[in-house]
N, C-alpha and C positions, 0 to 999 in steps of 0.2 A: 422538397416536400414537404408540404402542404400542414399547416397546425390541424386540422379536423386531423390527420392520420394520427400528425404527433399523441394527440387529446385521445385518441382511440388508443394507443398504445398504452400511455401511461395507464390509462384506466383497467385495461388489459395486464398490465403488471401490476397495478396495485391489486388485482383477484388474486393473482398469484402469487402471491407476496403471502395470503390467507392464506391459499390450500396447502402453501407451504408450514407455515406457522402448527397447520392442523396437522400434516403430515411426520413433522420433527415429533411432537407429541406421541403421535400413535405407533410408531415405526417399529418400537422395541413388541409393542405386542401385537397389536393386530397383522403386521407381515411377515409372524414367527409364525403361525400360520401354516404359512405354504411350507416348508420341510421342517425336518422336527431332529437333523444331524447336529451338530457341531458344526462352525462355517473352519474352512480350512484355515480360515487368517491367523486367528487366535493360535494355529500351530506355529510352534518356532523353531525356525528352518534351520538355524542355530545357535550356539550358542552368543554370539552375538547379538543375536537378535533378539536374546533371551531379557525382557522386561529386570530395574534393579528393583524396583516392590512386586509384590504378589496382585496388587487392587490396579495396576497400569495397564494389566490384561488380561479377561477372565472370559466366560462363555455363558448367558445366559440365555437357557433355551439351546436356539440355535443361531443367534443372533451374538456376535464379537463385541466386544465392549472394550475400549480401548479408554482410559482416564487417567490424566497428567494434570503436575502442577510444577508449576515455576515461580516462584520469590526468588525478585532479583532487587538488588538493595545497591544503588548508587551515587557515587557523591561527584560531583560537577561543578571546577572552577572556572571563571572566566580570568584566565591568565590575561592575554593582552589584548585589548581594544582601541580603535581609531574611528570618526566618523558618525555616523547617527543609525548604524544598525540596530536591530530587536536581539534580543541575548537569544543566543541558542537554543532549542529546545532538546532535549533527550528523547529516545524512544520513548516512546509512553507517558512523557510529562510534557503538561503546558509547557509554551516560555513563560521565562521569568523576566520581574523585574531585578533579579537579587543576583551579582555575582557566584555568589556562592547556594547552590542549591543541592540538598540531600533529599531523595526522592528513594522512595516505594513501592512494588509494582508486584501485585497477585495475580497470576495468568492460570485460571484451570479452564482444560479441555478435556470435551469430551467427544468422541467416537465411535460411532456404532455402524454393523455391516450388518446386513442380513441377505442368504442366499434369497431370491424369489423365480418364477419362473417365467422372470421378462430382465434376471440378470440382479445384482448385488446393489439393495437398496442402499445407500452410503446417507448417515447425518453426521454433521458437525454441530457443535455449538464450541464456540472459545469465547473468551469474557477477558477484560481485563480492567483490576479494581486497583485504582492509583492516588499516592498519599504522596507528597510534600512535603520541605520546611520551610518555604513559603506559601502555601495554601494546605489549613491541615481538613479540608473537605475531602472526605472521602469518596472519588470520585470513577464510578463505575460504567463499563461501554463495552456493546458488544464488538468483538473480532471480527467474528466470522457465524456465520448460521446458514448451513445449507443442507437440501432435500436434494439428493441425485437418484437417479433411475435412467436406467437404458438412452444412457447420454443424452439425458436433461438434467440440466442444477439450476434449480430454484432456491432463492434467498439473499444471503449479502455477503461478498466478499471480494478477492480482488477482480478486479477488472483484465479484461485482456490483453490490456494494453501493458502492465505490468511487464515485467519479468527480469531485470536482474534485482536480486535481495540483499544485499551486502548486509556481513554480520559485524555491524559496529553500534555503538550508544549514539550519535547522532540522529536525529530523523530529519534533518535537511539536505539528504543529499541528491537524489534523484527522484524521478515524479517516481509515483508511489500512490494508488486508488482504489480506497474500500468503496463500493459501489453495490448497489439494489441488483437484482440480475435475474434473466431467465437467460438460458443458454442452451442450446444443443449443439453436441460436438459428433462426429460421427467418424471412425477409422477409417482412411485409401486403401491403406494400405501397412500394412507390419510396421509398428510404432510411429504413426503419423495419423495424425487427426485435421481434422477441421474443422469450424465450429464456426458459428452465427449466434452473436448475445446481443440484447436488447439490454441497456444499462439507466440507470439514472447519472446524471449530470451535478455538475457544479451548484451553488446555492445560488439563487439569485438576489441572498441579500447575506449581507454578515454573519456568517454561523457560530451556534450558540457550539459554546462545548461543553451544555449541559445535554443533548442528545446522548439517548444511550443506544440508539443507531442512528447517524447522522446521513440520513437517505433523502434526495431532493429529487424527488420528481418533475420539476420544473422545465427541467433540459436532458430530455431521455436524448440516450445513445445509441444508435446503431453501429456496431462493430464486427468484426472478422477476424480470425486467428488462424493461421495454419503451425501446427506442434509436430515436430519431431522430438521425439525423447529416447536416448541409449542411456547405458551407461557413460562409458567415453564421451555422449557427442549430444547437446539440446541445441535445439535452433527452432527459433518462433520468429514469424513475420506477420503482423498483426497490424489492422488500420479500424478509422474509426469517423463518422459525420455525424454531426451535430448541427441544433440551427439555436444559437445561445442568444438568449436574454440579453439584455441592456436594460438600464435604466434604476436598478437597487439602489440601494440605501448607500447615504454617505455623505461625510459632513463636508465635502467643497464648496465654497460659496462658486458659484458661475453665476453668466446670468441666463433671466431666465428663459431665455429664446434657444440654449441650448439645450435647456434639460427638455429632454425626449425619454421617452421609452423604444423599444421594439426588439427586433432581431437579426442577427446577422449567420449566415452560413459558415459553416468549417467542417474542418477534415484534420486529421495526423497521420502521421506511417509511423511506424516503430520496427525498428529488426534487433534480436537479439541474440549471444549464442555464449553459452557454459562450456568450457573444452578440461576435459581431462591430462592434468601433466604426468603422467606414470614414469617418465623418465627423466625428471628430474625426483618425484617420490610418488610412492601410492596415493596417499589421499591431496594431492596438488593437483589447485586448477583455477581457471583462470576465466575470469566471467566480463562480457560488456554489453553496452547496450545503446544505439544511438535514436533519436526521435528527431519528428519536422514536421510539426504544425503550422495551420493558418486560422486562424480565428478560435483556437482550440488552445489557447497556451499553459491552461493546468494541466497539461498531460507531457506539458518539458521538465516542472519542477514545481517549488510546495509554494507556501503563502511568501518567505522570505524572498523569492525571488518576482516579487508581487506578479504573478502566474496567474488569479483571478483577480486581473486587472478588470476586464471587460465586464466583470459578471457585480460587479458593485460600486461602480462609477456610473452618475445617469446622464449620457451621452452614450453615441455609435464610438467605440474604440476596433480598431482592425491593428491585430495582431499578427504575427509570422516572427516562425523564428526554429529552430533546433537549441537538445542539448546533446551529450554523449557522456558514456563515464567507462571506465574500465577497471577491475578490479582484479586481486591474487591473493589467493590464499595457500599457504603454506606450515605443513606438520612436520614441525622440528623432530617431535619424539612423539610416544603415545601423548604423552603428557602438557607437552610446550605445541602451540599453535598460533599464526600470526594472518593480519588481514591488511592490506595497503587499498587503496582506492585512489582513485582522482577522478574527479566531473568537471564540465563544461558546458555553462549555458550561454545561448548570446538570444536578445530578443527586439525585434525592432516593433514601435507602436506610433502610430498613425492617427492621431487627435486634434481638433478643432485648428486647423492647420500647423501642427507641430508633429514633430517627428523626434520622439524620446528612446533610446537603447538601453538595454540593461546587459550587464556582461558580467558571467558570475562565474569562477572559478571554487573547487573545495577539494580536499584531501584529506584524509584520513590514516591512521595508523593505530591498531593497537594488536596488545600479547595476551594471551592467553595461559593459565595454568588450569589444569584440571587431573589434583592427587586423584580422585575416583572420578567415576564415569558420571556422577549425581551431582558434583560441584564445582565451579568453575569460578576462578577472583583471574584480575585483567587489569589493566593501564589501556586508555588510549588519549590521541591527541587528534586533533581537529583542526583544519584549517579554514580558513573563507575569507575571499575577497571579491566582493561586489563593485562593482563602474556604473554609476548613474548617472546619463547625460540627459537634463532635464529638455533639453533643447527650445526654450520658450512656455514650455507647460508652469503653471503657479498652482502650487499645493498638493499637488502630483505625487509627485517623484520625487521632491525634494528631498537630500538630509539623510538617502538612505546609501548611501556608497561608505565604504571602511571597510577594513580590515578586521578579524578575528582570532584567535589562538585559544581554545577552550582546552583543558584536560578531563581527564574522569578516572576514577578509580569504583569497581563495580566486582558485586560476589552474585552468583546465580546459584539455586539448588533447586534441582531440578526434583521431584519424587512423584 
């Protein structure tokens, strides 16, 4: 696919994002004139669906509004570490140089649903405001912001390559990318959708943690997804292709002749499933995802897996690898639950005649107690084992092997 095609898509994507922002602001008012009745989505289907607080769901003219807030307090302690691994990052908190980190995260969420002649107009706006003991700066970022109508979604949300979404404190478990999107999905038969998505890609230089919405249009991604979704079973198969640039910012000292910029074609495919296990317990379920990628390593894992290597060093790098994760959720009672997961990543790299490799294994387990529906406290252990073989490379992968065991205590308040 030529550069000019990607350039046109990038311009169209930016224009559609501007339209999405305007629609988000106008949705509750301008679209509300289509019909005058309250939307059925605000009606409680049963007692279990009733919100804990009156402001969490209400009607504004014919628009259903859902407004929720989550406060999370977490204590993170690096219990054991060997090798040169960077310290782990908790969900919503950047990696720290301190073994003990206390953090606070506030996440407000606003969703609206308005019936129109073309179907429901849905908007989402999720923010994350965080502060930690080793960085007293209050940081705010956009977690999600979308407008959806008649199968079209525009805005900032999860990539269609995402599937597994485990309930753990550590943010370094499996691939998970939030991107700018222009997406269309069509129901091909009951409970089954086929979708096409134009998404932003990885940064071509070291990303800044000060960005409110870290959208990188320099590496547009074309992705497709088939999704089958029912209560007992959800299945997803998706794939992507892109042209990944190399030649970004780097502190690596290399010969001048090797310092070149360019691009390389890449692709990835992933499949996942979530299965209910009512024969064990009514709320039990297992979830899994497997991914294979060629020159698209960000879809295998996180920065801690060196997955963005090809986008931040100043010469051509070929990558090939796979990742897999399996998790299990068990409800012991109405108040007690636990989660476990294990993941594996294997990445092979070809660079300047050398062939370094990365192998990462992670597991995690937690237990949670909810005395009431809007309060949860819990404890978690997370383990990481990373094996890096530089195989002749200098200054790129050295010092990144090791093991870590991290403990977490946390409390969540939903209101």
